[in-house]
N, C-alpha and C positions, 0 to 999 in steps of 0.2 A: 791296193788296199788303203795305204795312207791318203791317196787322192780322194777316195770315197769318203773317208772320215773327215777330211778337211773341207769338203764341199757338200756334205750331207744336207745341211739346212737349205742351201740354194737348190740342190737337186729336188728335194722333197717339195719345196714351194713351187718350183717350175712344173713338177709333175701334177700337183694339185690344181694349178691354174689350167694346164693343158686339158686335164680330165674334166674340169668344170665346163670348159668350152666345147669339148668333144667327148661326151661320156663313154662312147664305145671304145675309146682309147684305153680306158681303165682295164678292160678285159684283156686287151693285147699286152698291156704292161704286166698284169698278173701272170699271164702265160709266159712271158719272157723271164720274169723273176723266178717262176717255178722251174723253167728249163735250165737256168744257170744257178740254181740253189747250191750254196757251198755245203755239201753234205758232211764233210769231215773236219770242218773248222768252226767250232762253236763261236769263236770270237768274230767270225765273219757272218755267222747266222743272225746275230743280234741286229746289225744294220739292215740285213735283208728283211727281217721281221718288221723293223720300223718302216721300211719302204712299203712293205706289204700293207701295213696298217694305214699309212698315208693314202695309198691307192684305194684301199677298201672304203675309207671314210669319204673319199671324193667321188667314188663310183656309185651310181644308184643301185641299191640292193637287188631289185628285180633283174638288172642286167647281169649281175654276178651269178645269182641263183639260176638264171635261165641259160647260162653259158656252159660250154664244155669244160671250163676251168674250175667250176664249183667243187666237184668231187675230189680232184687231185689237190686243190688248195686246202680243202677241209682235212684230207688225209695227212698232208704235210704239216698242218698246224697241230694235228693230234700227235704226230711223231715228235714235234718240238715240245709239246706240252709234257710229254713223258721223258724229256731229256734230263740227264743228270746235271747239266749245266744250269745253274740257278737263273741267270739272266735270260737264257733261251726259253726255259719253261715259263717264267713269269711273263715274258713278252708275248708268247703264244696265248697264254691264259687271258692276258689283257685284250688281245685282239678278239678272241671269242667273246669276251665279256662286253666289249664296246661295240664292235662292228658286226659280229655275226650272230649273236645270241637270238636276235629277233627273226632271223631268216633260216634258222635250223628247223625246218619243218618236217623233214624226213625222220620217222621214228627210229629207223636203224642207225642213222647218224647220231641221234641223241643218245641212244643206248651205247654206242661205241665211245662217244665222248665221256659218258658217265663212267664207263669201265676205266678209262684212262685217268679220270679224276679220282676214282676210288684207289687206283694203284698209287697215285701221288700221296696218299695218306702215309706211305712209308718213305717218302722222299726225305733226304737228309736236311733240307732247308725248311725252316719254320715258315718262311715267306711263301714258298711254293705250296706247302701244306695249307696255309691259311687262304691263299688265293684260290686254290683248288676247291676248298670247302665252300667259299663264297660263290664260285661259279656253279658248283653242284646245286647249291640252294637256289640260285637264280633259275637254273634249268628246271628244278622241281616246281618253282612258282609258275612257270609257263605252261605246265601240264594241267 
């Protein structure tokens, strides 16, 4: 873990450059990130979410949406959005707001995301509540 923290910027830059040269690599990276997701350690989830966001921003949206990684990735982000850990929830909301909002085409996925966002109205963190409300409004604007 300390090694990832110390070299995060370099790793993120290298991943973005690799994916820009070979976009199909982005889906493979997302699949590997999901397979090794740190499920019980919130402090490790935050860097994973940052790597996920970097990968998503570098990968063309149609490649992500058309792949088998799309649904598991979306479900993982929903779980993170509902996390009690403020940084995890905020990071997941930021990813959905910046990278995925435009490609959430499936009505069922949108409804599931809205339920999670509504549940976040009771979150202990004002920041999570505010970000959830902003994302909810943005999703309504898309309809």
